[in-house]
N, C-alpha and C positions, 0 to 999 in steps of 0.2 A: 449578392452571388458573391463569389469567392473564384479565384484564378490568378493566373500570373498578373503583372501589373501592366503587362501591354494589355491582356484581355478585359481587365476592368475597363483601364483607360479607354479603351472602344467601346466599351457599352457603356458608360459613362457618357460617352459624347456623344452618340446615337442614341441614349434617353434623352440629353438635353434638347436635342433637336425634335424627336416624336412627342414632345409634350405639348410641342405649340400646332400638332397635327388633328384636324378636325376627325373627330369621333364620327362610325357611320350614322349615327340619328341625326347629325346636325348637318351630313352631307342634303338633307333633302330643304331645310332652312336656309343651306348657302346656295341650292339650285335657287328657289324661291327668291332670292337675293338678288339675282343676277339677273333677275327680268327688270327691274328698279333701272329706271330713265339714267343716264351718264351723270347729270345735276343732280340726281342725291351723292354719288360718287366724288361728283368735285369740291361740293361744299363740306362732305365725310373729311376728303384727304387736305382741303385745307386749314379745318377747323385740329386736326390732329395734328399739322406742321404749324400752326398758332402755336400749339401749345408744346411742342418738344421745343419750339425756339423759344420759351417762353423759359423753361425748364434750365434748358442749356444758357441763357442768359444769365439764370439763380446762380447756378454751381457756377460759373465762371465767375462772379461775381463773390460768391464765396470762396474763392481760392482755386476753385478743381482747376485741372487739367480736365478739357472735355473733348472726347473723341465724336463730332458731332455723324449720326447716322443717315444713312443715306436713305433706306427703304427696311428701315424696323421700327418698334416702338420701343427701343432699350437706347438709355443714354450711357456710355460707358464713361467713367472716371478712374482718374488714379488717386487711390489714396497715402501713396506714399510718403509724398509731400508732408503731411500731416504726421509723420512719424508714426504711423499704422501699417503693419506686416502683415495683417491675421485677416483677412477679408470676412471669413466668417462669423467673429465677434464683431468687427464692425460694422455687418448688416444688420446680426442681430441686436445691438444695442442701440441702433437707431430711433427706433418708436420711441421710446423712453427719453432716450437725449436729446431728440429732434422734432419727433410727431411725425418723420418720414420713412417708410417703405423703400428700403433694396433688396437684390440679392445678388449673392455674387454669382461670379460664372468667370471660365477660365475658356470657354468654346467660343473659337474663332473672332479672338484679338490679336492684337498684334504682336509682331512675331517674338518683339523683345519681353513679352509679358514672365512674368515669373509665378507660377502657380501662388494663387492666393495673394496676388499684389492690386490684384484690380477689383474694382466694384462699378457695379452698375445699378442706375438707379430708372423706376420703370416709368416711362412715359407717354403721351404722344407721341408718333410721327408718322409718316408717311412718304411714300418717293417724292422726289423735288418735280 
């Protein structure tokens, strides 16, 4: 898409959130899943929380500042203390460098975020 910087920024932000919206065909599966007992979701949430906490602890041990999520499956970290300034390049190098995958994001990050200086790691999490 092309346009003014403000328009491009607005569309990129909307796209960031729409990526995680369920498409029409999946809505039937979601309706079916909502018929499952609460115990299924309690166990699912506990498992995701355990995985989120494991990843967050590992990142902290590795020296990252971790922004602990409360209701998402993304953990956001600050890469600047490692001398990194380009989140896109940092994330693209991780699979070969460390055997992990990350994606960069600027949507919904703390107000002090400077574009490209934060990176997020995909992990399991669930609302507390």
